[in-house]
N, C-alpha and C positions, 0 to 999 in steps of 0.2 A: 312721755314714755321714752325708752332708750332707743327706739328705732323701729323700723318696719318689721312686723312679725310675719315671716314667710310661711305661707301655707304649703305650697309646693311649687317648684320651678320659679317663674317670675311673678306669680300671684301672691300677694301679701294681704294681710288683714287691713282693711281700710279704716284708718283712725277716725275719719269723719262720720262713719256709720256706727261707731261704738257708743253706747250709752252707759255711763258710769253711775253707780250708787255706792255710798259709803255708809257704814253703820258700825256700831260698837261690836267688837269682836270678843269671843269667849276664849280665845287662844292665849298664848303667853304674853306677859307684860306686867303682871302684878297690879298695883293700883293705877298704873297708867292706862290699863284697859278700860277702867270705869269712866275715864274722862275724854278719851279720844276715839274718833271714828277710824279704826284701822282696817276693818273688814272691807274688802273691795268686791264689788259685784259688777260684772260687765255683761251687757246684753247686746245681741246682734240680730237684726231683723233679717233672717235668712230668706224668708219668702219674698221680701221686697228688694233685696240687694241686686245691683247691676254689676258689681265688681267681680263676681265669680262667673266663670264660663257656665253656660246653660246646662251642659251635661253634668258638671260637678254639682251644680245647684240642685238638680233633680235627684242625683244620687244621695246627696246630703239630706235633702228633705225626706226622702224615703227611709234612709237608715236612722235618722234622728227623730223620727215621728213621735216616739215615746217621750222624748226630752223637750220637745217644742211646745210652747204655749202661744197659740195664734201665730205660728211661724217665727217666733222669737226664741233664740237659743240664749240661755243665761248660764254663766259660769261664776262661781264664787271662790274666793281665796281668803283665808284668815290664819295661815300658818305662821306668819312673821309678825314682829312687833311694830314694824313701820308700815304705814299706808302705802308708801312708794313700792316697797318690795312685794306687798300683797297685790298691788296693781300690776306689777311686772309678771308675777306668777299667774294671775288670772288671764292676762293677755296671752301669755305663752300657752297656757292650758287651752284657751279658746282656739288658738291657731292649730294646736295638736288635734283637738276634737274635730275641727273642720277638715284637716288633712286626712285623718283616718276615715272620716265619713265620706269624703269625696274621692277616695282612692278607687282605681278601677278594680273590678272583681277579680279574684284569682282565676288562673286558667283552670278549666275543668280537668279532673284527673282522668287519664286515659286508662281504661281497663287493660291489664296485661295478663298473660297466662302465668299461672303459678309455676315457678321453677320445679323441676322434678326432684331436685335435692331437698327442697323445703318439705315437699310432701313425704319423701322417704324418711327424713329425720323425724317428722311428726309421727308417722306410723311406727317407726322403730321405738320411739319414746313410749307410745301407747302400749306396745307389746311388752317392753321392759317393765312398765308400771303394772300391767296386768299380771305378769309373772311374779312380781314382788308381792302383790296382794294375794295371789293364789297361794303363795308360800306361807302366808300368815294364817291360813285357815286351820292348820293343825291336823288335817286329814291324814297326810302321809308321814307325819313327823315321827311317831313312836310305834308304828305297826310292825 
């Protein structure tokens, strides 16, 4: 692989804990596709790893629960014609998924009072719309 795939900060994807599988791809490549194993599939045992901080690991296990099979996260890539590029893409995608899943939750939104100008504009628009619709009724038009 071309180098360490950084998840976030100083933590990177441990190459020793990645398991690779290659198979025939259905992507681009013409007749070459029928003879070579270009699809790359990388698996990472998230439940058993010691390379991620415990807090990150718990967050990732919780957020990726629907994608995990026995605690193992699997990512597949088959966009490119070469196995090497698919391998790079899969590893980058794996690092991105782990970075997103282990990110701290966003700060909760603080409730604020609605500004008076917003309320006044909304009520003025309602009055304008009501007057417009009342004018369409035809009651006062030709009397």
